[in-house]
PAZAPA-4460 file (N, C-alpha, C; in steps of 0.05 Angstrom, whole numbers, plus 32768, in hexadecimal, padded with zeros to 4 digits):
% residues 181
    n_x    n_y    n_z   ca_x   ca_y   ca_z    c_x    c_y    c_z   seq   type   mol
   8995   8B08   845B   8980   8B05   8448   898B   8AFB   842D     1      M     A
   89A1   8B07   8425   89AE   8AFE   840C   89B8   8AE1   840F     2      R     A
   89C2   8ADB   8426   89CC   8AC0   842B   89B6   8AAB   8429     3      G     A
   899E   8AB2   8432   8987   8A9F   842F   8980   8A9A   8412     4      K     A
   8981   8AB0   8402   897B   8AAD   83E6   898F   8A9B   83D8     5      S     A
   89A8   8A9F   83DF   89BD   8A8E   83D3   89B9   8A71   83DC     6      I     A
   89B3   8A6D   83F5   89AE   8A52   83FF   8997   8A44   83F0     7      L     A
   8981   8A53   83EC   896A   8A48   83DE   8973   8A41   83C1     8      V     A
   8981   8A53   83B4   898A   8A4E   8399   899C   8A35   8397     9      A     A
   89AE   8A32   83AA   89C0   8A1A   83AA   89AF   8A01   83AF    10      V     A
   899D   8A02   83C2   898C   89EB   83C7   897C   89E3   83AF    11      L     A
   8971   89F7   83A1   8962   89F1   8389   8974   89E4   8373    12      L     A
   898C   89EE   8370   899E   89E3   835C   89A6   89C6   8363    13      M     A
   89A8   89C1   837D   89B0   89A6   8385   8998   8993   8384    14      V     A
   8981   899B   838E   896A   898A   8391   8959   8988   8377    15      C     A
   8957   899D   8369   8945   899D   8352   894D   8989   833C    16      L     A
   8966   8985   8336   896D   8971   8322   8963   8955   8329    17      P     A
   8965   894D   8343   895B   8933   834A   893D   8931   8348    18      S     A
   892F   8947   834E   8912   8948   834B   890A   8946   832E    19      V     A
   891A   8955   831D   8914   8955   8300   8917   8939   82F5    20      V     A
   892C   892B   82FD   8930   8910   82F2   891B   88FC   82FB    21      L     A
   890F   8901   8313   88FA   88EF   831D   88DF   88F6   8312    22      S     A
   88DC   890D   8306   88C2   8916   82FC   88BD   890D   82DF    23      Q     A
   88A5   8907   82D9   889D   8902   82BE   888F   891B   82B4    24      E     A
   889A   8927   829F   888E   893F   8294   889B   8958   82A0    25      G     A
   888F   896F   829A   889B   8988   82A3   8899   898C   82C1    26      P     A
   88AB   899B   82CB   88AC   89A2   82E8   8897   89B9   82EC    27      I     A
   8887   89B6   8300   8873   89CA   8306   887A   89D8   8320    28      K     A
   887E   89F2   831E   8885   8A02   8335   8870   8A18   8337    29      I     A
   8869   8A1F   8350   8856   8A34   8354   8862   8A48   8368    30      G     A
   8855   8A5F   8369   885D   8A73   837C   8844   8A7D   838A    31      V     A
   8848   8A87   83A2   8832   8A92   83B2   883C   8AAC   83BF    32      V     A
   882A   8ABF   83C1   8831   8AD9   83CD   8823   8ADB   83E8    33      D     A
   8831   8AD6   83FD   8825   8AD6   8418   881B   8AF2   8420    34      S     A
   8827   8B07   8416   881D   8B22   841C   8801   8B26   8410    35      N     A
   87FD   8B1D   83F8   87E3   8B1F   83EC   87CE   8B0E   83FB    36      R     A
   87D7   8AF7   8404   87C4   8AE6   8413   87BB   8AF5   842C    37      I     A
   87CD   8B02   843A   87C6   8B10   8452   87B5   8B28   844C    38      I     A
   87BB   8B36   8436   87AC   8B4F   842F   8791   8B49   8422    39      Q     A
   878E   8B32   8414   8776   8B2E   8404   8764   8B18   840F    40      E     A
   876E   8B06   8420   875C   8AF1   842B   874A   8AFD   8441    41      S     A
   8734   8AF1   8445   8721   8AFB   845A   872E   8AFB   8475    42      T     A
   873C   8AE5   847C   8749   8AE3   8496   875F   8AF8   8498    43      I     A
   876F   8AFB   8483   8784   8B0F   8483   8779   8B2B   8487    44      G     A
   8763   8B31   8478   8757   8B4C   847B   874C   8B50   8498    45      K     A
   8740   8B3B   84A3   8736   8B3D   84BF   874E   8B42   84D2    46      N     A
   8763   8B33   84CE   877B   8B37   84DE   8786   8B53   84DC    47      F     A
   8789   8B5D   84C3   8794   8B78   84BF   8781   8B8D   84CC    48      L     A
   8767   8B89   84CA   8754   8B9B   84D6   8757   8B9B   84F5    49      S     A
   875A   8B83   8501   875E   8B81   851E   8778   8B8F   8526    50      S     A
   878D   8B8B   8516   87A6   8B98   851C   87A3   8BB6   851B    51      L     A
   8796   8BC0   8507   8792   8BDD   8504   8781   8BE8   851C    52      E     A
   876D   8BD9   8524   875C   8BE1   853A   876D   8BE3   8554    53      T     A
   877D   8BCF   8559   878E   8BCF   8570   87A2   8BE6   856F    54      Q     A
   87AE   8BEA   8557   87C1   8C00   8554   87B3   8C1B   855A    55      R     A
   879C   8C1F   854F   878D   8C38   8553   8786   8C3C   8571    56      R     A
   877D   8C27   857E   8776   8C29   859B   878E   8C30   85AC    57      Q     A
   87A4   8C23   85A6   87BD   8C29   85B5   87C6   8C46   85B0    58      K     A
   87C4   8C4E   8597   87CC   8C69   858F   87BA   8C7E   859D    59      Q     A
   87A0   8C79   859E   878E   8C8B   85AC   8794   8C8D   85C9    60      E     A
   8799   8C76   85D6   87A0   8C76   85F2   87B9   8C87   85F7    61      E     A
   87CE   8C82   85E7   87E7   8C91   85EA   87E2   8CAF   85E5    62      I     A
   87D3   8CB6   85D0   87CE   8CD2   85CB   87BF   8CE0   85E2    63      A     A
   87AC   8CD2   85EE   879D   8CDD   8604   87B0   8CE3   861C    64      A     A
   87C2   8CD0   8621   87D5   8CD4   8638   87E9   8CEA   8631    65      R     A
   87F1   8CEB   8618   8804   8D00   8610   87F7   8D1C   8613    66      E     A
   87DE   8D1E   860A   87D0   8D38   860D   87CC   8D40   862A    67      N     A
   87C5   8D2C   863B   87C1   8D32   8658   87DB   8D3B   8664    68      K     A
   87F1   8D2D   865D   880B   8D34   8668   8814   8D50   865E    69      L     A
   880F   8D55   8645   8816   8D6F   8639   8807   8D85   8647    70      R     A
   87ED   8D81   864C   87DD   8D95   8659   87E6   8D99   8676    71      D     A
   87ED   8D84   8684   87F6   8D86   869F   8811   8D94   86A0    72      D     A
   8823   8D8F   868D   883C   8D9C   868C   8839   8DBA   8687    73      Q     A
   8826   8DC1   8675   8820   8DDD   8670   8816   8DEB   8689    74      A     A
   8803   8DDD   8697   87F9   8DE9   86B0   880F   8DED   86C4    75      N     A
   8820   8DD9   86C6   8836   8DDB   86D9   8848   8DF3   86D2    76      Y     A
   884E   8DF7   86B8   885F   8E0D   86B0   8852   8E28   86B8    77      Q     A
   8838   8E29   86B6   882A   8E42   86BE   882A   8E47   86DC    78      K     A
   8829   8E31   86EB   8826   8E33   8708   8840   8E2F   8718    79      Q     A
   8855   8E28   870B   886D   8E1F   8719   8879   8E34   872C    80      M     A
   8876   8E4E   8725   8882   8E63   8736   8870   8E69   874E    81      F     A
   8857   8E60   874D   8845   8E65   8764   8844   8E4D   8777    82      S     A
   8851   8E37   876F   8851   8E1F   877F   8869   8E1F   8793    83      L     A
   8865   8E12   87A9   887B   8E0F   87BC   8890   8DFC   87B0    84      S     A
   88A7   8DFD   87BC   88BD   8DEC   87B2   88B6   8DCF   87B3    85      E     A
   88A8   8DC7   87C9   88A0   8DAB   87CD   888B   8DA3   87B8    86      D     A
   8877   8DB5   87B2   8862   8DAF   879E   886F   8DAE   8783    87      A     A
   8882   8DC0   877D   8890   8DBF   8763   889F   8DA5   875F    88      R     A
   88AD   8D9D   8774   88BC   8D84   8772   88AA   8D6C   876E    89      S     A
   8894   8D6A   877D   8881   8D54   8779   8875   8D54   875D    90      R     A
   886E   8D6B   8753   8862   8D6D   8738   8876   8D65   8723    91      T     A
   888F   8D6E   8726   88A3   8D67   8712   88A8   8D49   8712    92      E     A
   88AA   8D3D   872A   88AD   8D20   872C   8896   8D11   871F    93      K     A
   887D   8D1B   8724   8865   8D0F   8719   8866   8D11   86FA    94      D     A
   886D   8D28   86F0   886E   8D2C   86D3   8883   8D1A   86C6    95      L     A
   889A   8D18   86D3   88B0   8D07   86C9   88A7   8CEA   86CA    96      T     A
   889A   8CE1   86DF   8891   8CC6   86E2   887C   8CC0   86CC    97      Q     A
   886B   8CD2   86C6   8856   8CCF   86B2   8863   8CCE   8696    98      R     A
   8878   8CDD   8691   8886   8CDB   8678   8893   8CBF   8674    99      Q     A
   889E   8CB4   8689   88AA   8C99   8688   8894   8C85   8683   100      L     A
   887D   8C88   8690   8867   8C75   868D   885C   8C77   8670   101      E     A
   885C   8C8F   8665   8853   8C92   8649   8866   8C85   8636   102      L     A
   8880   8C87   863B   8894   8C7A   862A   8890   8C5B   862C   103      Q     A
   888C   8C51   8644   8887   8C34   8648   886E   8C2C   8639   104      R     A
   8859   8C3C   863A   8840   8C36   862D   8845   8C34   860E   105      L     A
   8855   8C46   8603   885B   8C45   85E7   886A   8C2C   85E0   106      R     A
   887E   8C25   85F0   888E   8C0D   85EB   887D   8BF4   85EE   107      E     A
   886C   8BF3   8602   885A   8BDC   8606   8847   8BD9   85EE   108      D     A
   883C   8BEF   85E5   8829   8BEF   85CF   8837   8BE5   85B6   109      A     A
   8850   8BEE   85B1   885F   8BE5   859A   8865   8BC7   859C   110      D     A
   886D   8BBE   85B3   8873   8BA2   85B7   885A   8B91   85B3   111      R     A
   8843   8B9A   85BF   882A   8B8B   85BC   8821   8B89   859F   112      D     A
   8824   8B9F   8591   881B   8B9F   8574   882D   8B8D   8564   113      L     A
   8847   8B8D   8569   885A   8B7B   855A   8853   8B5E   8561   114      R     A
   884E   8B59   857A   8847   8B3D   8582   882D   8B34   8575   115      S     A
   8819   8B46   8575   87FF   8B3F   8569   8802   8B3A   854B   116      F     A
   8813   8B4B   853E   8818   8B48   8521   8826   8B2D   851C   117      Y     A
   883B   8B27   852B   884A   8B0F   8527   8838   8AF6   852B   118      T     A
   882A   8AF6   8541   8818   8ADF   8548   8803   8ADC   8532   119      D     A
   87F7   8AF2   8529   87E2   8AF0   8514   87ED   8AE6   84FA   120      G     A
   8804   8AF0   84F2   8810   8AE6   84D9   8817   8AC9   84DA   121      I     A
   8823   8AC1   84F1   8829   8AA4   84F4   8810   8A93   84F4   122      M     A
   87FB   8A9C   8500   87E2   8A8D   8500   87D7   8A8B   84E3   123      D     A
   87D7   8AA0   84D4   87CD   8AA0   84B9   87DF   8A8D   84A8   124      I     A
   87F9   8A8F   84AB   880B   8A7D   849C   8806   8A60   84A3   125      E     A
   8801   8A5A   84BD   87FC   8A3F   84C5   87E2   8A35   84B9   126      R     A
   87CE   8A46   84B7   87B4   8A3E   84AC   87B4   8A3C   848E   127      R     A
   87C5   8A4C   8480   87C4   8A4C   8463   87D7   8A37   8457   128      V     A
   87EB   8A2E   8466   87FE   8A1B   845B   87F1   8A02   8450   129      L     A
   87DE   89F5   845F   87D0   89DE   8453   87C1   89E4   843A   130      P     A
   87B7   89FC   8437   87A8   8A04   841F   87BC   8A06   8408   131      I     A
   87D3   8A12   840D   87E8   8A14   83F8   87F0   89F8   83EF   132      I     A
   87F4   89E6   8402   87FC   89CB   83FB   87E6   89BD   83EB   133      E     A
   87CD   89C1   83F3   87B7   89B5   83E4   87B5   89BF   83C7   134      Q     A
   87B7   89D9   83C4   87B5   89E5   83A9   87CD   89DB   8398   135      V     A
   87E5   89DA   83A5   87FD   89D1   8397   87FA   89B5   838D   136      A     A
   87F0   89A3   839E   87EC   8987   8397   87D7   8984   8380   137      R     A
   87C2   8994   8382   87AD   8993   836D   87B8   899C   8352   138      E     A
   87CB   89AF   8352   87D6   89B9   833A   87EF   89A9   8331   139      K     A
   87F6   8995   8341   880D   8985   833A   8828   8993   833D   140      G     A
   882A   89A6   834F   8842   89B5   8353   8855   89A5   8364   141      L     A
   886F   89A7   835E   8883   8999   836F   8891   89AD   8381   142      I     A
   888D   89C7   837C   889A   89DB   838D   8889   89F4   838C   143      L     A
   8886   8A01   83A4   8878   8A1A   83A6   888B   8A2D   83B5   144      V     A
   8891   8A44   83A9   88A3   8A58   83B4   8893   8A71   83BC   145      L     A
   889F   8A80   83CF   8893   8A99   83D7   889B   8AAE   83C2   146      E     A
   8887   8ABC   83B7   888C   8AD1   83A3   8891   8AEB   83B2   147      N     A
   88AA   8AF0   83B8   88B1   8B08   83C7   88CC   8B11   83BE   148      A     A
   88CF   8B2A   83B3   88E9   8B34   83AB   88FD   8B34   83C2   149      P     A
   88F4   8B3A   83DB   8906   8B3A   83F1   8911   8B1F   83F8   150      Q     A
   8905   8B0A   83ED   890F   8AEE   83F2   891C   8AE2   83DA   151      R     A
   8924   8AF2   83C7   8933   8AE9   83B0   8924   8AE3   8397   152      G     A
   8909   8AE7   8397   88F9   8AE2   837F   88F8   8AFC   836F   153      M     A
   8909   8AFF   835C   890B   8B18   834D   88F6   8B1A   8336   154      L     A
   88F0   8B03   832A   88DC   8B03   8315   88CD   8AE8   8317   155      F     A
   88B3   8AEA   8314   88A2   8AD2   8314   888C   8AD6   82FF   156      V     A
   888A   8AC3   82ED   8874   8AC4   82D9   885A   8ABF   82E8   157      D     A
   8846   8AD0   82E2   882D   8ACF   82F0   881E   8AB4   82EB   158      S     A
   8826   8AA6   82D6   8818   8A8D   82D0   881D   8A77   82E5   159      S     A
   8832   8A7A   82F6   8837   8A66   830A   882F   8A70   8326   160      I     A
   8822   8A87   8327   881A   8A92   8341   87FF   8A85   8349   161      D     A
   87FF   8A78   8360   87E7   8A6A   8369   87D9   8A7A   8380   162      I     A
   87E1   8A93   8384   87D7   8AA2   839B   87B8   8AA6   8399   163      T     A
   87AD   8AAC   8382   8790   8AAF   837F   8781   8A96   8387   164      D     A
   878B   8A7F   837F   877F   8A65   8386   8780   8A61   83A4   165      D     A
   8797   8A67   83B0   879B   8A63   83CC   8788   8A75   83DC   166      V     A
   8786   8A8E   83D4   8774   8AA1   83E2   8757   8A98   83E0   167      I     A
   874F   8A90   83C8   8733   8A86   83C5   872E   8A6E   83D7   168      A     A
   8740   8A5B   83D7   873C   8A43   83E7   873D   8A4A   8405   169      R     A
   8750   8A5B   840C   8753   8A64   8428   8739   8A71   8432   170      F     A
   872D   8A82   8421   8715   8A8F   8429   86FE   8A7B   842C   171      N     A
   86FE   8A66   841C   86E9   8A52   841E   86EB   8A41   8437   172      Q     A
   8704   8A3A   843E   8707   8A26   8453   870C   8A32   846F   173      T     A
   8713   8A4B   8470   8719   8A58   848A   8704   8A6E   848F   174      Q     A
   86F5   8A6C   84A5   86E1   8A7F   84A9   86E5   8A91   84C2   175      T     A
   86F5   8A87   84D5   86F8   8A96   84EE   8712   8AA6   84EC   176      S     A
   8712   8ABF   84F8   872B   8ACF   84F8   8740   8AC3   850B   177      P     A
   8759   8ACC   8507   876E   8AC3   851A   8767   8ACC   8536   178      P     A
   8771   8ABD   854A   876B   8AC4   8566   8775   8AE0   856C   179      P     A
   8765   8AEE   857D   876C   8B09   8586   877E   8B08   859E   180      Q     A
   8791   8B1B   85A0   87A3   8B1C   85B7   8797   8B2E   85CC   181      S     A
***
């Protein structure tokens, strides 16, 4: 992560002087906050709502299976001494198999949610990039950076933040939510 920040800084130091010399007037740079776009745009809110719905459904399914397994284990504990050796063995194997299936269900749910999240974010980014470019051109910006502390942006003056304009334009031009998985 730190290496990427250093690379960006070096590229800016190398490339920006040539851009400065070819520009007439002041250099115009903007920033955009993609997290805000996802959280505040209509499409982003729809996506986050879909993600939460899927998470809740998967969590409810897992909880129902956990409760059923727990109840069956408790019943087995109560009855185990009255069962034959063969019945005890079959029940223990069944309970063990169901525990493994429950673990797989948890892993599958986690993988499915991560995939849904990644696909949704990539779709939103693909759809918003032309809007960012359009707003940047209209404002005469030569460079737009991501406003994110984790990506090396430690301070940004709010006067160069174009996020509100991008969100407004994105809401106007995009009406359908990202595809559902």
